[in-house]
N, C-alpha and C positions, 0 to 999 in steps of 0.2 A: 304543790306548786314548784318546789325546788326540783323534784324529780322530772317534771315536764321541761323545765329549763335545761337540765342536763342532757336530755335526749335530743333537744334541738341543737345544742352545741356539738354533739357528736356528728350530726348531719352537716353542720356548717363547715367543718374541716374538709371533707371530700368535695362538697359543692364549691368551696373556695378554690380548691386545687383544680377542679375541672374548669372553672371560670378563668383562672390564671393560664391554664394550658390553652384554652380557646383564644385568649388574647395574644399569647406568644405565637401561636401557629398562624394567626392572622398577620401579625407583625413580621414574621419570618417565614414566608411561604416555602414549601418544600422545593426540591430541585425540579425545574420544568424539564420538559423533554429536551435533552441536549441536542445541539445542532453541530454537525461535523461537516466542515467544508474543506475542499482541497483537491489536489490532483490525485485522481483515483487510478489504481492499477488493478486490472482484472486478473484474479488468480485462476488456476486451472479448474478449481472446483466451483467457480462462479461467484466467489466472494470478492469484495472490493477491499483494497488496502489503501487507506489514506493515512499517510505518516506511519505511526505505529499501531493504528487501530484497524481491526478486521471487522468488516460490516457484511451482514447477510441481508439480502432483500427480504423485507417483511412480507409474509402472506403467500409466498410462492415456494414451490419445490422445483429444483432443476435436476434433471436426470444426471447421475454422476458421469464424469468425463469418459471413463472407460466403458460405459454402458453402450451396448449396441442395440439397435432396433431392427428386428428381423423384417426383411422384405423378400419378395420372391426372386429379386435380381441379385442383390448383394447386401451385406450388412452395412448399415449407415450408422455413423457415430452420432448419437443424440446429444449428449452433454456438450461435446465440443462445439456443436452448432449454436447452442445457447450462449456459450462463452464468446464465440465469435460475434454473435449478435450484440452482446453487451459491449464488447470492444468497439464495434462499429458505432454504437449509440453514444459512447463517451468521447467527447472531443475536448478534453481538458478537465475543467473543474466540475466537481459534483457537489451537490448540497444534500445532506442526509439528516433526517430528523429521527432521533432515537425513539423507538417504541418500547423495547425491552432489552434485557441482557440475557444471553444464552448461557447454558451451563458451561460451554467451552470458552467463556469469556469474550466471545464475539458479540457484536451489537446487532440486534434486529432493527432495521431502519427502513424508512421510506426514503428512497434516494431519487433525486430529480436532476435533470440536465437541461440546459437551454438548447433547444434544437437549432440547427443551422437554417439560414435562409431568412428573407425579409418577412415571410408570412408568420413567423413565430410571435412577433409583437410582444416580446418580453415574457411570454408564457413559458412554463417549465414542463418538461415531459417526465412522467413517472416511469422509471426504468422497469419496475416489475410489471406494470400495465403494458408496456411495450412488448416485453417477452411473452406475456399472455396473449396479446392480440396477434402476435406473429406465430403463436403455437409452439414456442420453445420452453414453456414452463407450465406447471400445473398449480392451480389455486389450492392452498391448504385450507382445512376446515375453518380456521380462525380468520381467514382473509376477509376483507371487505366485500360486500355484495357485488360491486362492480367488477372485482377481479374474477369472481365466479362467472359473471356474464361474459367477460372477455374470453375466458377459457371455453365456454360453451359455443360462442360464435366461431372461434378458431377450429373447434372440433367439427362443427357442422360444415364449415367451408374447407376442411381438410388441409389446414395450414400446419407447417412445422411437423411435430411428432405425430399429429393426427392425419398427416397426408400419406402414411403408409402403415402397414400392419405392425402393431406394437404389442409385445408381450406385456403383462400387467406391470404397472408402475406402482411402487409402494413408497410411502413416506418413511423417512428415517425416524 
C-alpha cells in the first residue's frame, strides 16, 4: 500500500505543474498579433516603413525594382510599377496587422488603407490584394486562397506583369 501511494505522489508533481501552467497561460495570454498604424513610406523594394518598423506585405512577392520584363517592343520595369501602385494606394495612414517576423527583422503583415471616395463606407482595402488584382504581384504559396484567386484573374485578363511576355519569376 505504501508503494502505491508513493507512485501516485510522483505523478501528482508533474500534473500539478501542468495545471498551474494552464491556469497561468489562461490568465496571461500570449502576445496577440501586434497592430502597427501610422504614416507609411513606400521603399524602393516595395516594403513599407512606419516609424522605425519595416513591413513586408504578407503573402505576396513583388518583382525586384531593377528587374525588367521582356517585351517585343522595349524592356518594361516590373518592380517599379508595383512600387508606384503601392504609393498611389496609400493616402496617409496605414493599418497593419502583424502575421510573422522575417529573418531580416522585418514584419510580415496584412496592411490596409481606407480608400478615397464616398463609396468606401468605412471599409478598408487590403494592399496586397490590390496589387494582386492589378497584376503587379505574385501570390506566395502560403498566401490565403483569395490571393491566389486574384492572381489567376489578373493573369487571365492580362493585367500588370501578365500583360506582356515575362521571363520566369522566382521567389526569394
